N, CA, C and O atoms as CSV, one atom per row, in Angstrom:
chain,resi,resn,atom,element,x,y,z
A,1,UNK,N,N,-8.014,13.646,6.101
A,1,UNK,CA,C,-6.756,12.942,5.752
A,1,UNK,C,C,-6.708,11.635,6.475
A,1,UNK,O,O,-6.799,11.577,7.701
A,2,UNK,N,N,-6.558,10.549,5.682
A,2,UNK,CA,C,-6.575,9.145,6.241
A,2,UNK,C,C,-5.389,8.949,7.156
A,2,UNK,O,O,-4.319,9.532,6.977
A,3,UNK,N,N,-5.619,8.114,8.129
A,3,UNK,CA,C,-4.525,7.699,9.029
A,3,UNK,C,C,-3.665,6.688,8.367
A,3,UNK,O,O,-4.114,5.908,7.527
A,4,UNK,N,N,-2.376,6.709,8.764
A,4,UNK,CA,C,-1.450,5.726,8.177
A,4,UNK,C,C,-1.557,4.370,9.007
A,4,UNK,O,O,-1.102,4.299,10.149
A,5,UNK,N,N,-2.119,3.402,8.437
A,5,UNK,CA,C,-2.372,2.153,9.080
A,5,UNK,C,C,-1.119,1.411,9.506
A,5,UNK,O,O,-1.068,0.859,10.605
A,6,UNK,N,N,-0.117,1.392,8.656
A,6,UNK,CA,C,1.012,0.611,8.926
A,6,UNK,C,C,1.830,1.135,10.091
A,6,UNK,O,O,2.238,0.368,10.964
A,7,UNK,N,N,2.075,2.466,10.109
A,7,UNK,CA,C,2.905,2.966,11.265
A,7,UNK,C,C,2.106,2.835,12.584
A,7,UNK,O,O,2.722,2.571,13.617
A,8,UNK,N,N,0.801,3.003,12.600
A,8,UNK,CA,C,0.116,2.860,13.834
A,8,UNK,C,C,0.089,1.423,14.286
A,8,UNK,O,O,0.244,1.142,15.474
A,9,UNK,N,N,-0.109,0.487,13.337
A,9,UNK,CA,C,-0.109,-0.940,13.704
A,9,UNK,C,C,1.215,-1.427,14.199
A,9,UNK,O,O,1.304,-2.216,15.140
A,10,UNK,N,N,2.292,-0.921,13.520
A,10,UNK,CA,C,3.625,-1.391,13.974
A,10,UNK,C,C,3.874,-0.811,15.436
A,10,UNK,O,O,4.399,-1.531,16.286
A,11,UNK,N,N,3.527,0.385,15.697
A,11,UNK,CA,C,3.764,0.971,17.021
A,11,UNK,C,C,3.008,0.213,18.091
A,11,UNK,O,O,3.552,-0.066,19.160
A,12,UNK,N,N,1.691,-0.141,17.797
A,12,UNK,CA,C,0.921,-0.904,18.780
A,12,UNK,C,C,1.469,-2.325,18.908
A,12,UNK,O,O,1.491,-2.879,20.007
A,13,UNK,N,N,1.892,-2.894,17.844
A,13,UNK,CA,C,2.507,-4.318,17.947
A,13,UNK,C,C,3.817,-4.315,18.778
A,13,UNK,O,O,4.049,-5.234,19.563
A,14,UNK,N,N,4.651,-3.301,18.607
A,14,UNK,CA,C,5.815,-3.228,19.337
A,14,UNK,C,C,5.588,-3.073,20.799
A,14,UNK,O,O,6.215,-3.759,21.607
A,15,UNK,N,N,4.682,-2.165,21.167
A,15,UNK,CA,C,4.382,-1.907,22.539
A,15,UNK,C,C,3.757,-3.259,23.180
A,15,UNK,O,O,4.079,-3.679,24.292
A,16,UNK,N,N,2.875,-3.840,22.373
A,16,UNK,CA,C,2.296,-5.076,22.879
A,16,UNK,C,C,3.318,-6.145,23.024
A,16,UNK,O,O,3.244,-6.898,23.995
A,17,UNK,N,N,4.294,-6.283,22.118
A,17,UNK,CA,C,5.354,-7.323,22.276
A,17,UNK,C,C,6.083,-7.174,23.537
A,17,UNK,O,O,6.231,-8.137,24.290
A,18,UNK,N,N,6.583,-5.917,23.823
A,18,UNK,CA,C,7.448,-5.711,24.997
A,18,UNK,C,C,6.510,-5.812,26.279
A,18,UNK,O,O,6.988,-6.356,27.274
A,19,UNK,N,N,5.263,-5.346,26.321
A,19,UNK,CA,C,4.380,-5.450,27.383
A,19,UNK,C,C,4.154,-6.959,27.741
A,19,UNK,O,O,4.343,-7.369,28.886
A,20,UNK,N,N,3.754,-7.741,26.751
A,20,UNK,CA,C,3.504,-9.164,27.023
A,20,UNK,C,C,4.760,-9.869,27.478
A,20,UNK,O,O,4.692,-10.696,28.388
A,21,UNK,N,N,5.933,-9.571,26.871
A,21,UNK,CA,C,7.209,-10.235,27.241
A,21,UNK,C,C,7.519,-9.916,28.711
A,21,UNK,O,O,7.909,-10.795,29.479
A,22,UNK,N,N,7.339,-8.648,29.085
A,22,UNK,CA,C,7.665,-8.342,30.510
A,22,UNK,C,C,6.705,-8.998,31.430
A,22,UNK,O,O,7.121,-9.507,32.471
A,23,UNK,N,N,5.379,-9.021,31.099
A,23,UNK,CA,C,4.450,-9.687,31.973
A,23,UNK,C,C,4.817,-11.200,32.105
A,23,UNK,O,O,4.802,-11.765,33.199
A,24,UNK,N,N,5.131,-11.800,30.992
A,24,UNK,CA,C,5.436,-13.266,31.051
A,24,UNK,C,C,6.751,-13.538,31.777
A,24,UNK,O,O,6.906,-14.591,32.396
A,25,UNK,N,N,7.700,-12.603,31.709
A,25,UNK,CA,C,8.947,-12.713,32.423
A,25,UNK,C,C,8.696,-12.621,33.867
A,25,UNK,O,O,9.179,-13.439,34.650
A,26,UNK,N,N,7.906,-11.583,34.260
A,26,UNK,CA,C,7.617,-11.416,35.700
A,26,UNK,C,C,6.911,-12.658,36.324
A,26,UNK,O,O,7.095,-12.971,37.500
A,27,UNK,N,N,6.109,-13.340,35.496
A,27,UNK,CA,C,5.418,-14.565,35.908
A,27,UNK,C,C,6.332,-15.771,35.969
A,27,UNK,O,O,5.892,-16.834,36.406
A,28,UNK,N,N,7.573,-15.658,35.555
A,28,UNK,CA,C,8.547,-16.643,35.758
A,28,UNK,C,C,8.693,-17.660,34.524
A,28,UNK,O,O,9.239,-18.752,34.680
A,29,UNK,N,N,8.205,-17.263,33.356
A,29,UNK,CA,C,8.358,-18.159,32.252
A,29,UNK,C,C,9.759,-18.019,31.642
A,29,UNK,O,O,10.450,-17.026,31.872
A,30,UNK,N,N,10.177,-19.055,30.841
A,30,UNK,CA,C,11.464,-19.012,30.241
A,30,UNK,C,C,11.510,-17.962,29.194
A,30,UNK,O,O,10.466,-17.444,28.798
A,31,UNK,N,N,12.659,-17.628,28.733
A,31,UNK,CA,C,12.826,-16.547,27.736
A,31,UNK,C,C,12.190,-16.971,26.425
A,31,UNK,O,O,11.607,-16.135,25.735
A,32,UNK,N,N,12.278,-18.202,26.070
A,32,UNK,CA,C,11.714,-18.676,24.796
A,32,UNK,C,C,10.171,-18.653,24.821
A,32,UNK,O,O,9.514,-18.287,23.846
A,33,UNK,N,N,9.645,-19.048,25.948
A,33,UNK,CA,C,8.164,-18.960,26.052
A,33,UNK,C,C,7.641,-17.550,26.021
A,33,UNK,O,O,6.609,-17.257,25.417
A,34,UNK,N,N,8.435,-16.611,26.742
A,34,UNK,CA,C,8.090,-15.266,26.694
A,34,UNK,C,C,8.106,-14.693,25.223
A,34,UNK,O,O,7.213,-13.959,24.799
A,35,UNK,N,N,9.117,-15.061,24.537
A,35,UNK,CA,C,9.260,-14.569,23.151
A,35,UNK,C,C,8.162,-15.087,22.240
A,35,UNK,O,O,7.587,-14.340,21.449
A,36,UNK,N,N,7.869,-16.418,22.367
A,36,UNK,CA,C,6.798,-16.966,21.506
A,36,UNK,C,C,5.459,-16.318,21.802
A,36,UNK,O,O,4.721,-15.984,20.875
A,37,UNK,N,N,5.132,-16.135,23.060
A,37,UNK,CA,C,3.813,-15.556,23.424
A,37,UNK,C,C,3.699,-14.096,23.010
A,37,UNK,O,O,2.689,-13.643,22.473
A,38,UNK,N,N,4.795,-13.380,23.290
A,38,UNK,CA,C,4.885,-12.004,22.985
A,38,UNK,C,C,4.745,-11.767,21.404
A,38,UNK,O,O,4.022,-10.884,20.944
A,39,UNK,N,N,5.504,-12.638,20.622
A,39,UNK,CA,C,5.444,-12.557,19.162
A,39,UNK,C,C,4.016,-12.852,18.634
A,39,UNK,O,O,3.518,-12.155,17.750
A,40,UNK,N,N,3.382,-13.878,19.184
A,40,UNK,CA,C,2.000,-14.211,18.787
A,40,UNK,C,C,1.064,-13.078,19.095
A,40,UNK,O,O,0.207,-12.743,18.277
A,41,UNK,N,N,1.209,-12.464,20.287
A,41,UNK,CA,C,0.348,-11.366,20.659
A,41,UNK,C,C,0.614,-10.143,19.810
A,41,UNK,O,O,-0.317,-9.400,19.501
A,42,UNK,N,N,1.869,-9.908,19.420
A,42,UNK,CA,C,2.151,-8.764,18.581
A,42,UNK,C,C,1.610,-8.930,17.153
A,42,UNK,O,O,1.099,-7.973,16.572
A,43,UNK,N,N,1.721,-10.150,16.582
A,43,UNK,CA,C,1.116,-10.328,15.302
A,43,UNK,C,C,-0.408,-10.156,15.333
A,43,UNK,O,O,-0.969,-9.518,14.443
A,44,UNK,N,N,-1.042,-10.678,16.279
A,44,UNK,CA,C,-2.455,-10.546,16.386
A,44,UNK,C,C,-2.854,-9.039,16.608
A,44,UNK,O,O,-3.824,-8.566,16.016
A,45,UNK,N,N,-2.134,-8.341,17.418
A,45,UNK,CA,C,-2.373,-6.877,17.591
A,45,UNK,C,C,-2.119,-6.047,16.346
A,45,UNK,O,O,-2.804,-5.052,16.110
A,46,UNK,N,N,-1.118,-6.456,15.532
A,46,UNK,CA,C,-0.835,-5.816,14.283
A,46,UNK,C,C,-1.993,-5.936,13.327
A,46,UNK,O,O,-2.389,-4.969,12.676
A,47,UNK,N,N,-2.558,-7.195,13.247
A,47,UNK,CA,C,-3.613,-7.417,12.371
A,47,UNK,C,C,-4.936,-6.689,12.807
A,47,UNK,O,O,-5.676,-6.105,12.015
A,48,UNK,N,N,-5.139,-6.790,14.122
A,48,UNK,CA,C,-6.401,-6.175,14.635
A,48,UNK,C,C,-6.291,-4.577,14.504
A,48,UNK,O,O,-7.261,-3.911,14.144
A,49,UNK,N,N,-5.120,-4.039,14.802
A,49,UNK,CA,C,-4.974,-2.628,14.661
A,49,UNK,C,C,-5.101,-2.179,13.282
A,49,UNK,O,O,-5.746,-1.170,12.995
A,50,UNK,N,N,-4.472,-2.939,12.374
A,50,UNK,CA,C,-4.523,-2.526,10.980
A,50,UNK,C,C,-5.951,-2.553,10.449
A,50,UNK,O,O,-6.338,-1.658,9.698
A,51,UNK,N,N,-6.731,-3.542,10.814
A,51,UNK,CA,C,-8.114,-3.575,10.372
A,51,UNK,C,C,-8.965,-2.438,11.044
A,51,UNK,O,O,-9.834,-1.848,10.402
A,52,UNK,N,N,-8.699,-2.164,12.297
A,52,UNK,CA,C,-9.419,-1.086,12.916
A,52,UNK,C,C,-9.076,0.254,12.338
A,52,UNK,O,O,-9.971,1.082,12.165
A,53,UNK,N,N,-7.810,0.515,12.024
A,53,UNK,CA,C,-7.498,1.778,11.371
A,53,UNK,C,C,-8.086,1.880,9.991
A,53,UNK,O,O,-8.450,2.976,9.564
A,54,UNK,N,N,-8.195,0.762,9.264
A,54,UNK,CA,C,-8.841,0.793,7.937
A,54,UNK,C,C,-10.272,1.149,8.054
A,54,UNK,O,O,-10.791,1.955,7.281
A,55,UNK,N,N,-10.940,0.540,9.041
A,55,UNK,CA,C,-12.412,0.786,9.300
A,55,UNK,C,C,-12.610,2.360,9.645
A,55,UNK,O,O,-13.507,3.041,9.149
A,56,UNK,N,N,-11.746,2.788,10.470
A,56,UNK,CA,C,-11.840,4.219,10.942
A,56,UNK,C,C,-11.588,5.156,9.741
A,56,UNK,O,O,-12.270,6.172,9.602
A,57,UNK,N,N,-10.605,4.819,8.869
A,57,UNK,CA,C,-10.368,5.582,7.652
A,57,UNK,C,C,-11.628,5.546,6.768
A,57,UNK,O,O,-12.064,6.586,6.275
A,58,UNK,N,N,-12.175,4.427,6.581
A,58,UNK,CA,C,-13.380,4.267,5.724
A,58,UNK,C,C,-14.507,5.210,6.295
A,58,UNK,O,O,-15.119,5.955,5.530
A,59,UNK,N,N,-14.766,5.173,7.595
A,59,UNK,CA,C,-15.760,6.000,8.219
A,59,UNK,C,C,-15.421,7.500,8.008
A,59,UNK,O,O,-16.283,8.288,7.620
A,60,UNK,N,N,-14.215,7.853,8.257
A,60,UNK,CA,C,-13.804,9.268,8.172
A,60,UNK,C,C,-13.912,9.781,6.672
A,60,UNK,O,O,-14.366,10.902,6.442
A,61,UNK,N,N,-13.516,8.997,5.734
A,61,UNK,CA,C,-13.554,9.355,4.279
A,61,UNK,C,C,-15.063,9.491,3.939
A,61,UNK,O,O,-15.458,10.454,3.282
A,62,UNK,N,N,-15.891,8.543,4.379
A,62,UNK,CA,C,-17.346,8.625,4.055
A,62,UNK,C,C,-17.985,9.888,4.591
A,62,UNK,O,O,-18.778,10.556,3.927
A,63,UNK,N,N,-17.584,10.201,5.885
A,63,UNK,CA,C,-18.151,11.429,6.468
A,63,UNK,C,C,-17.733,12.701,5.721
A,63,UNK,O,O,-18.492,13.655,5.556
A,64,UNK,N,N,-16.436,12.642,5.270
A,64,UNK,CA,C,-15.915,13.827,4.489
A,64,UNK,C,C,-16.652,14.005,3.172
A,64,UNK,O,O,-16.981,15.113,2.750
A,65,UNK,N,N,-16.900,12.840,2.532
A,65,UNK,CA,C,-17.590,12.843,1.236
A,65,UNK,C,C,-19.049,13.367,1.414
A,65,UNK,O,O,-19.545,14.185,0.640
A,66,UNK,N,N,-19.678,12.856,2.449
A,66,UNK,CA,C,-21.048,13.286,2.716
A,66,UNK,C,C,-21.055,14.857,3.040
A,66,UNK,O,O,-21.927,15.594,2.579
A,67,UNK,N,N,-20.102,15.278,3.800
A,67,UNK,CA,C,-20.062,16.737,4.123
A,67,UNK,C,C,-19.874,17.599,2.927
A,67,UNK,O,O,-20.504,18.649,2.803
A,68,UNK,N,N,-18.958,17.148,1.981
A,68,UNK,CA,C,-18.709,17.921,0.785
A,68,UNK,C,C,-19.976,17.869,-0.112
A,68,UNK,O,O,-20.316,18.882,-0.724
A,69,UNK,N,N,-20.668,16.738,-0.204
A,69,UNK,CA,C,-21.863,16.676,-1.008
A,69,UNK,C,C,-22.934,17.627,-0.426
A,69,UNK,O,O,-23.603,18.329,-1.184
A,70,UNK,N,N,-23.102,17.654,0.923
A,70,UNK,CA,C,-24.099,18.481,1.512
A,70,UNK,C,C,-23.761,19.985,1.268
A,70,UNK,O,O,-24.671,20.778,1.030
A,71,UNK,N,N,-22.508,20.365,1.324
A,71,UNK,CA,C,-22.075,21.723,1.069
A,71,UNK,C,C,-22.374,22.070,-0.389
A,71,UNK,O,O,-22.804,23.188,-0.671
A,72,UNK,N,N,-22.170,21.203,-1.260
A,72,UNK,CA,C,-22.483,21.450,-2.761
A,72,UNK,C,C,-23.909,21.565,-2.936
A,72,UNK,O,O,-24.313,22.439,-3.702
A,73,UNK,N,N,-24.777,20.780,-2.315
A,73,UNK,CA,C,-26.187,20.806,-2.441
A,73,UNK,C,C,-26.676,22.141,-1.921
A,73,UNK,O,O,-27.504,22.780,-2.572
A,74,UNK,N,N,-26.186,22.592,-0.757
A,74,UNK,CA,C,-26.601,23.819,-0.213
A,74,UNK,C,C,-26.202,25.032,-1.090
A,74,UNK,O,O,-26.957,25.995,-1.222
A,75,UNK,N,N,-25.015,24.954,-1.672
A,75,UNK,CA,C,-24.540,25.994,-2.522
A,75,UNK,C,C,-25.418,26.070,-3.788
A,75,UNK,O,O,-25.665,27.168,-4.287
A,76,UNK,N,N,-25.893,24.924,-4.317
A,76,UNK,CA,C,-26.593,24.858,-5.476
A,76,UNK,C,C,-28.049,25.407,-5.219
A,76,UNK,O,O,-28.644,26.073,-6.066
A,77,UNK,N,N,-28.587,25.076,-3.974
A,77,UNK,CA,C,-29.890,25.528,-3.566
A,77,UNK,C,C,-29.835,27.053,-3.369
A,77,UNK,O,O,-30.788,27.746,-3.726
A,78,UNK,N,N,-28.767,27.574,-2.821
A,78,UNK,CA,C,-28.752,29.015,-2.586
A,78,UNK,C,C,-28.616,29.781,-3.914
A,78,UNK,O,O,-29.243,30.823,-4.101
A,79,UNK,N,N,-27.816,29.268,-4.803
A,79,UNK,CA,C,-27.624,29.912,-6.119
A,79,UNK,C,C,-28.905,29.816,-6.953
A,79,UNK,O,O,-29.171,30.681,-7.787
A,80,UNK,N,N,-29.693,28.767,-6.725
A,80,UNK,CA,C,-30.923,28.552,-7.534
A,80,UNK,C,C,-32.038,29.476,-7.172
A,80,UNK,O,O,-32.935,29.723,-7.978
A,81,UNK,N,N,-31.998,29.993,-5.971
A,81,UNK,CA,C,-33.092,30.905,-5.462
A,81,UNK,C,C,-32.931,32.259,-5.953
A,81,UNK,O,O,-33.739,33.131,-5.633
């Protein structure tokens, strides 16, 4: 079953946003600078996470297809004997 890319990406982006905002705030940056940097980091993390989940889904689906094909080949070889 494929992973839901959007919900995972949004969760990671939100966590990243607040994490970066807190780190910038602790370092003494203004609220606007914290927000800009955190927003940029959240957007980048959303894109990266979305692509990573899509790659993982492709690998998992390919493995499932290969497994099913191998099972069908084994069943055909067993019934042919």
